[in-house]
C-alpha positions as CSV (number, residue, x, y, z in Angstrom):
1,X,-20.0,-66.3,-72.8
2,X,-20.9,-67.8,-69.5
3,X,-24.3,-67.1,-67.8
4,X,-22.7,-64.6,-65.7
5,X,-20.9,-63.0,-68.4
6,X,-24.0,-62.6,-70.4
7,X,-25.7,-61.3,-67.4
8,X,-22.9,-58.5,-67.2
9,X,-23.2,-57.7,-70.3
10,X,-26.9,-57.4,-70.4
11,X,-26.3,-55.2,-67.3
12,X,-23.9,-53.1,-69.0
13,X,-26.4,-52.4,-71.6
14,X,-29.1,-51.4,-69.9
15,X,-27.3,-49.0,-67.9
16,X,-26.1,-47.6,-71.1
17,X,-29.6,-47.4,-72.5
18,X,-30.3,-45.6,-69.2
19,X,-28.0,-43.3,-69.3
20,X,-29.1,-42.7,-72.9
21,X,-32.2,-41.8,-72.3
22,X,-31.8,-40.2,-69.1
23,X,-28.8,-38.2,-71.0
24,X,-32.2,-37.3,-73.7
25,X,-34.5,-36.2,-71.2
26,X,-31.9,-33.9,-69.8
27,X,-31.2,-32.1,-73.1
28,X,-34.7,-32.1,-74.3
29,X,-35.8,-29.2,-71.8
30,X,-32.2,-26.9,-73.0
31,X,-33.0,-27.5,-76.4
32,X,-36.6,-26.3,-76.0
33,X,-35.2,-23.0,-74.3
34,X,-32.4,-22.2,-76.6
35,X,-33.2,-23.8,-80.0
36,X,-35.3,-20.9,-81.0
37,X,-32.7,-18.4,-79.8
38,X,-31.6,-17.5,-83.7
39,X,-34.9,-17.0,-84.7
40,X,-35.2,-14.1,-82.0
41,X,-35.1,-11.9,-84.7
42,X,-37.6,-13.4,-87.0
43,X,-40.5,-13.7,-84.0
44,X,-40.1,-10.4,-83.6
45,X,-41.2,-9.9,-87.0
46,X,-43.7,-12.3,-87.1
47,X,-45.5,-11.8,-83.9
48,X,-45.2,-7.7,-84.6
49,X,-43.7,-7.4,-80.9
50,X,-40.9,-6.5,-79.5
51,X,-37.7,-7.9,-78.4
52,X,-38.2,-8.0,-74.9
53,X,-41.1,-9.7,-75.1
54,X,-39.6,-12.4,-77.4
55,X,-37.4,-12.6,-74.5
56,X,-40.0,-13.1,-72.2
57,X,-41.0,-15.9,-73.4
58,X,-37.8,-17.7,-72.6
59,X,-38.4,-16.2,-69.5
60,X,-42.2,-17.9,-69.6
61,X,-40.3,-21.0,-70.0
62,X,-37.7,-21.1,-67.8
63,X,-40.5,-20.5,-65.0
64,X,-42.6,-23.1,-65.8
65,X,-39.2,-25.5,-65.5
66,X,-39.0,-24.3,-62.3
67,X,-42.5,-24.4,-61.1
68,X,-42.6,-28.2,-62.7
69,X,-39.1,-29.5,-61.1
70,X,-40.3,-27.8,-57.5
71,X,-43.7,-29.9,-57.6
72,X,-42.7,-32.9,-59.9
73,X,-39.4,-33.9,-57.9
74,X,-41.0,-34.6,-54.4
75,X,-44.3,-36.0,-56.1
76,X,-41.9,-38.7,-57.7
77,X,-41.5,-39.6,-54.4
78,X,-44.5,-40.8,-53.7
79,X,-45.9,-42.0,-56.7
80,X,-42.5,-43.0,-58.9
81,X,-40.1,-42.2,-61.9
82,X,-41.7,-43.7,-64.9
83,X,-45.1,-42.7,-64.9
84,X,-44.5,-39.1,-64.7
85,X,-41.8,-39.5,-67.0
86,X,-43.9,-40.9,-69.5
87,X,-46.8,-38.4,-68.5
88,X,-44.2,-35.2,-69.1
89,X,-42.5,-36.0,-72.5
90,X,-46.3,-36.6,-74.0
91,X,-47.3,-33.3,-72.5
92,X,-44.0,-31.8,-74.1
93,X,-44.7,-33.2,-77.3
94,X,-48.2,-31.6,-77.4
95,X,-47.5,-28.3,-76.3
96,X,-44.4,-27.9,-78.3
97,X,-47.1,-28.2,-81.4
98,X,-48.9,-25.3,-79.7
99,X,-45.9,-23.3,-79.7
100,X,-45.7,-24.0,-83.5
101,X,-49.3,-23.2,-84.3
102,X,-49.4,-20.0,-82.1
103,X,-51.3,-17.5,-83.7
104,X,-49.7,-14.3,-81.4
105,X,-47.4,-13.5,-78.9
106,X,-49.5,-14.1,-76.3
107,X,-50.5,-17.7,-76.8
108,X,-47.0,-18.2,-77.6
109,X,-45.9,-17.2,-74.0
110,X,-48.5,-19.2,-72.3
111,X,-47.9,-22.4,-74.2
112,X,-43.8,-21.9,-73.4
113,X,-44.7,-21.6,-69.7
114,X,-46.8,-24.9,-70.0
115,X,-44.2,-26.6,-72.2
116,X,-41.4,-25.6,-69.6
117,X,-43.6,-28.0,-66.9
118,X,-44.0,-30.3,-69.1
119,X,-40.1,-30.9,-70.0
120,X,-38.9,-30.3,-66.5
121,X,-40.0,-34.2,-65.8
122,X,-37.1,-34.8,-67.5
123,X,-34.7,-33.1,-65.8
124,X,-35.8,-33.5,-62.2
125,X,-36.9,-36.9,-62.4
126,X,-33.6,-38.3,-64.5
127,X,-31.4,-37.1,-61.7
128,X,-33.5,-38.7,-59.0
129,X,-33.4,-41.5,-60.8
130,X,-29.7,-41.4,-60.8
131,X,-29.9,-41.1,-57.0
132,X,-32.0,-43.9,-56.8
133,X,-29.6,-46.0,-58.1
134,X,-25.9,-44.8,-57.7
135,X,-24.1,-43.5,-54.6
136,X,-20.6,-41.4,-54.3
137,X,-18.2,-41.5,-56.9
138,X,-20.3,-44.0,-59.3
139,X,-22.7,-41.2,-58.6
140,X,-21.1,-38.1,-59.3
141,X,-19.6,-39.5,-62.8
142,X,-23.5,-40.5,-64.1
143,X,-24.3,-37.1,-62.8
144,X,-21.3,-35.8,-64.3
145,X,-22.5,-37.4,-67.9
146,X,-26.2,-35.7,-67.5
147,X,-24.5,-32.1,-66.6
148,X,-22.5,-32.6,-69.9
149,X,-25.4,-33.2,-72.2
150,X,-27.6,-30.9,-69.8
151,X,-24.6,-28.5,-70.5
152,X,-24.0,-29.0,-73.9
153,X,-27.9,-28.8,-75.0
154,X,-28.0,-25.1,-74.3
155,X,-24.8,-24.4,-76.3
156,X,-25.6,-26.5,-79.5
157,X,-29.3,-25.8,-79.2
158,X,-28.8,-22.4,-81.3
159,X,-26.8,-24.7,-83.5
160,X,-29.5,-27.1,-84.8
161,X,-31.9,-24.0,-84.5
162,X,-29.9,-22.0,-86.7
163,X,-29.6,-24.8,-89.3
164,X,-33.5,-25.4,-89.1
165,X,-33.9,-21.7,-89.6
166,X,-31.9,-22.0,-93.0
167,X,-34.6,-24.2,-94.5
168,X,-37.4,-22.9,-92.9
169,X,-39.5,-20.2,-90.3
170,X,-39.2,-20.4,-86.6
171,X,-41.8,-22.6,-86.5
172,X,-40.3,-25.3,-87.7
173,X,-38.2,-26.0,-84.6
174,X,-41.0,-26.4,-82.5
175,X,-42.7,-29.3,-85.0
176,X,-38.9,-30.6,-84.4
177,X,-39.3,-30.2,-80.4
178,X,-42.4,-32.4,-81.0
179,X,-40.9,-34.8,-83.0
180,X,-38.1,-35.4,-80.3
181,X,-40.8,-35.5,-77.3
182,X,-42.5,-38.5,-79.4
183,X,-39.1,-40.2,-79.5
184,X,-38.5,-39.8,-75.9
185,X,-41.8,-41.3,-74.9
186,X,-41.4,-44.3,-76.9
187,X,-37.4,-44.3,-75.4
188,X,-38.9,-44.0,-71.9
189,X,-41.5,-46.8,-72.4
190,X,-39.1,-49.4,-73.6
191,X,-35.7,-48.6,-71.8
192,X,-36.3,-47.1,-68.4
193,X,-37.9,-49.2,-65.8
194,X,-39.3,-48.0,-62.3
195,X,-36.2,-47.1,-60.3
196,X,-38.1,-46.1,-57.3
197,X,-39.8,-49.1,-55.4
198,X,-43.5,-49.2,-53.9
199,X,-41.7,-49.8,-50.1
200,X,-39.5,-46.8,-50.2
201,X,-42.0,-44.2,-51.4
202,X,-43.0,-41.4,-49.2
203,X,-46.5,-41.7,-47.6
204,X,-49.0,-39.0,-47.0
205,X,-49.9,-37.5,-49.8
206,X,-48.6,-34.6,-52.0
207,X,-48.6,-32.1,-49.2
208,X,-46.7,-34.3,-47.0
209,X,-44.1,-35.2,-50.0
210,X,-44.0,-31.1,-50.8
211,X,-43.0,-30.8,-47.1
212,X,-40.1,-32.8,-47.4
213,X,-38.3,-29.7,-48.7
214,X,-38.4,-28.0,-45.4
215,X,-36.0,-30.0,-43.5
216,X,-34.1,-29.5,-46.6
217,X,-34.1,-25.4,-46.6
218,X,-32.8,-25.2,-43.2
219,X,-29.4,-27.0,-44.5
220,X,-27.1,-24.1,-45.0
221,X,-24.8,-25.8,-47.4
222,X,-27.6,-27.4,-49.4
223,X,-29.0,-23.6,-50.2
224,X,-25.6,-22.4,-50.8
225,X,-25.1,-24.8,-53.1
226,X,-28.2,-24.2,-55.1
227,X,-27.8,-20.5,-54.8
228,X,-24.3,-20.8,-56.7
229,X,-25.6,-23.1,-59.4
230,X,-28.4,-21.0,-59.7
231,X,-26.3,-17.6,-59.8
232,X,-24.4,-19.1,-62.5
233,X,-27.4,-20.5,-64.6
234,X,-28.3,-17.2,-64.9
235,X,-25.1,-15.8,-65.9
236,X,-25.4,-18.5,-68.5
237,X,-29.3,-17.7,-69.6
238,X,-28.4,-14.0,-69.7
239,X,-25.4,-15.0,-72.4
240,X,-27.6,-16.8,-74.2
241,X,-30.9,-14.6,-74.7
242,X,-28.6,-11.6,-75.4
243,X,-25.9,-13.2,-77.6
244,X,-28.5,-13.4,-80.7
245,X,-28.5,-9.8,-80.8
246,X,-25.1,-9.4,-79.9
247,X,-23.7,-11.1,-82.1
248,X,-26.0,-11.3,-85.3
249,X,-26.8,-7.1,-84.7
250,X,-23.8,-5.9,-83.3
251,X,-21.2,-8.1,-84.7
252,X,-23.2,-8.7,-88.2
253,X,-23.1,-12.8,-88.1
254,X,-26.0,-14.4,-90.3
255,X,-27.9,-17.2,-88.0
256,X,-25.9,-20.4,-89.1
257,X,-22.1,-18.5,-88.2
258,X,-24.2,-17.4,-84.7
259,X,-24.4,-21.0,-84.4
260,X,-21.4,-22.0,-85.2
261,X,-19.9,-20.0,-82.4
262,X,-22.2,-21.7,-79.7
263,X,-20.7,-25.0,-81.3
264,X,-17.4,-24.1,-80.4
265,X,-18.4,-22.7,-76.8
266,X,-19.6,-26.2,-76.6
267,X,-16.4,-27.5,-77.0
268,X,-15.4,-25.6,-73.9
269,X,-18.3,-27.1,-71.8
270,X,-17.8,-30.9,-72.9
271,X,-14.2,-30.6,-72.0
272,X,-14.7,-29.3,-68.5
273,X,-17.2,-32.0,-68.1
274,X,-14.7,-34.3,-69.1
275,X,-12.4,-33.0,-66.7
276,X,-14.8,-33.1,-63.7
277,X,-15.6,-37.1,-64.7
278,X,-11.5,-37.3,-64.5
279,X,-11.3,-36.1,-61.4
280,X,-14.4,-36.9,-59.4
281,X,-13.2,-39.3,-56.9
282,X,-9.5,-38.1,-57.0
283,X,-10.3,-34.5,-56.0
284,X,-12.4,-33.1,-53.3
285,X,-16.1,-32.0,-54.9
286,X,-15.7,-28.5,-53.5
287,X,-12.2,-27.8,-55.1
288,X,-13.8,-28.5,-58.3
289,X,-16.7,-26.1,-57.6
290,X,-14.5,-23.6,-56.5
291,X,-12.2,-23.6,-59.6
292,X,-15.3,-23.7,-62.0
293,X,-16.5,-20.3,-60.0
294,X,-13.0,-18.9,-60.1
295,X,-13.1,-19.4,-64.1
296,X,-16.5,-17.9,-64.6
297,X,-15.9,-14.7,-62.1
298,X,-12.2,-14.1,-64.5
299,X,-13.8,-14.6,-67.5
300,X,-16.7,-12.4,-67.2
301,X,-14.8,-9.7,-65.6
302,X,-12.4,-9.5,-68.3
303,X,-15.5,-9.1,-70.7
304,X,-16.9,-6.5,-69.0
305,X,-13.1,-4.7,-68.7
306,X,-12.7,-5.2,-72.5
307,X,-16.2,-3.7,-73.5
308,X,-15.9,-0.5,-71.2
309,X,-12.4,0.2,-72.6
310,X,-13.7,-0.4,-76.3
311,X,-11.2,-3.1,-76.8
312,X,-14.1,-5.5,-77.1
313,X,-13.3,-7.2,-80.6
314,X,-15.5,-10.0,-81.7
315,X,-12.5,-12.4,-80.9
316,X,-11.9,-11.1,-77.3
317,X,-16.0,-11.6,-76.7
318,X,-16.2,-15.2,-78.0
319,X,-12.9,-16.0,-76.0
320,X,-14.5,-14.7,-72.6
321,X,-18.0,-16.8,-73.4
322,X,-15.9,-19.6,-74.0
323,X,-14.0,-19.1,-70.8
324,X,-17.3,-18.7,-69.4
325,X,-18.8,-21.5,-70.9
326,X,-16.1,-23.9,-69.5
327,X,-16.5,-22.9,-65.9
328,X,-20.3,-23.5,-65.8
329,X,-19.1,-27.1,-67.2
330,X,-17.4,-27.3,-63.8
331,X,-20.0,-25.7,-61.6
332,X,-23.1,-27.6,-62.7
333,X,-21.8,-31.1,-62.0
334,X,-20.2,-30.2,-58.7
335,X,-22.8,-28.4,-56.9
336,X,-25.4,-30.9,-58.3
337,X,-23.5,-33.5,-56.5
338,X,-23.2,-32.2,-53.6
339,X,-26.9,-31.0,-52.9
340,X,-28.3,-34.5,-53.9
341,X,-25.7,-35.7,-51.1
342,X,-26.6,-33.4,-48.8
343,X,-30.6,-34.2,-49.6
344,X,-29.7,-38.2,-49.9
345,X,-33.0,-38.5,-47.5
346,X,-35.2,-36.9,-50.1
347,X,-33.8,-37.4,-53.5
348,X,-36.6,-36.7,-55.7
349,X,-37.7,-33.1,-53.1
350,X,-33.5,-32.2,-53.6
351,X,-33.6,-32.2,-57.2
352,X,-36.6,-30.3,-57.3
353,X,-35.2,-27.7,-55.1
354,X,-31.7,-27.8,-57.3
355,X,-33.8,-27.3,-60.3
356,X,-35.9,-24.7,-58.9
357,X,-33.5,-22.5,-57.9
358,X,-31.8,-22.9,-61.2
359,X,-34.8,-22.0,-63.4
360,X,-36.1,-19.5,-61.1
361,X,-32.6,-17.6,-60.9
362,X,-32.3,-18.0,-64.9
363,X,-35.8,-16.8,-65.4
364,X,-35.2,-13.5,-63.2
365,X,-31.8,-12.9,-65.5
366,X,-32.9,-13.8,-69.0
367,X,-34.4,-10.9,-70.1
368,X,-32.0,-8.2,-68.2
369,X,-29.7,-7.7,-70.9
370,X,-32.5,-6.0,-73.0
371,X,-34.2,-4.4,-69.8
372,X,-33.1,-1.0,-71.0
373,X,-34.5,-1.1,-74.2
374,X,-31.9,-2.5,-76.2
375,X,-29.5,-5.5,-76.1
376,X,-25.4,-4.2,-76.4
377,X,-22.7,-6.7,-75.6
378,X,-21.9,-4.1,-72.3
379,X,-25.5,-4.8,-71.2
380,X,-25.0,-8.7,-71.6
381,X,-21.8,-8.4,-70.0
382,X,-23.0,-6.6,-67.1
383,X,-25.4,-9.0,-66.3
384,X,-23.2,-12.0,-66.6
385,X,-21.2,-10.8,-64.4
386,X,-23.5,-9.6,-61.7
387,X,-24.7,-13.5,-61.6
388,X,-21.2,-14.6,-61.2
389,X,-20.3,-12.2,-58.6
390,X,-23.7,-13.4,-56.6
391,X,-22.9,-17.2,-57.3
392,X,-19.5,-16.1,-55.5
393,X,-20.8,-14.7,-52.7
394,X,-23.3,-17.8,-52.1
395,X,-20.0,-19.7,-52.5
396,X,-18.2,-18.0,-49.4
397,X,-21.0,-16.9,-47.4
398,X,-22.8,-20.6,-47.6
399,X,-21.6,-23.5,-49.4
400,X,-18.1,-22.8,-48.3
401,X,-16.4,-25.3,-49.9
402,X,-13.2,-25.6,-47.9
403,X,-15.3,-27.9,-45.6
404,X,-15.2,-31.5,-46.0
405,X,-17.6,-32.7,-48.8
406,X,-21.1,-33.6,-47.6
407,X,-20.7,-32.0,-44.5
408,X,-24.2,-30.4,-42.7
409,X,-24.1,-28.4,-39.3
410,X,-26.1,-29.1,-37.2
411,X,-26.7,-25.8,-35.8
412,X,-27.8,-24.9,-39.2
413,X,-30.2,-27.9,-38.8
414,X,-31.4,-27.4,-35.5
415,X,-30.5,-30.7,-34.4
416,X,-28.5,-31.7,-31.8
């Protein structure tokens, strides 16, 4: 093998390793968010609390994810990516153990909040690393890979959680998460080099770096895409928090069977991600985004109509939720790529805003299926529909995907 061929093979191997680690970093927070979902009824009994209080522990984690991404994204533009990835992964492992040993629901919820902050480093900085290294269609394909992993994780996490609950209590889930955090520390140390050279870092300290978000929020298309994906993620988390009660209490499934339902839905997400990756560069991102939002609205509306008329059998509910996850599998990579392209002058800040919008809106929607005291299939479906309709409104009023991809509007930016 020639030196040039050997160098190319080494580069390809390094790229594969990098994407694997970034994929793991993208997956760990969704796993932390959803892996314990099959154990919700057991946690209610363990702490002697209510279902709504347990759902709020998910909200706490989502708030932590939002805060962490908003702060750590732009800060990484100043300090670099690698050291924050190492610190975040280590803190995530430690806080997962605190969750496993929590003596009360109050301690558990505080630990979940901080666990979300720590886990956010992998999400927000992973996207920034891709933005540092790639552009155009290649960036879209790499982000699509991370999106598939990030979208599959919330759906596969309850499967893994259900399997662990078959051999131990809900606390075992958080012990497993701690072990995963330690593996990520080792993987980042070995395979993730610094992607932001010192000469490309922002100057002026944290305040100046955080101020980089100011110009971004004045870009209408960017804000529109943030709201599109944020509201869609709200629908997804309403589905995730509501579904353990719907499928286990309403339809009588065991935790393991509930996990298998989610595994099937993961196939829809993966198929959507593969389709997006194949079409990226050949079909406009705006068209893919529009198609994904249309699918989510159609499936959510159908589910509400079926449940409202008493026709919401188990199979029909499952099919509609499969379609919802498929549609979101198109929405997430399309809107993510558009946001990072529109904010390419401050990739860490843009990535932080993206994560903040997603998880703030996700946190707001997560406890809503049980807000009236009891989570039902119809209450979950109504929250999901409301979220996807808000996503559609943002698409039409702000994102406007029929315009050229990445086009910004001078009148909205205040630039001449």
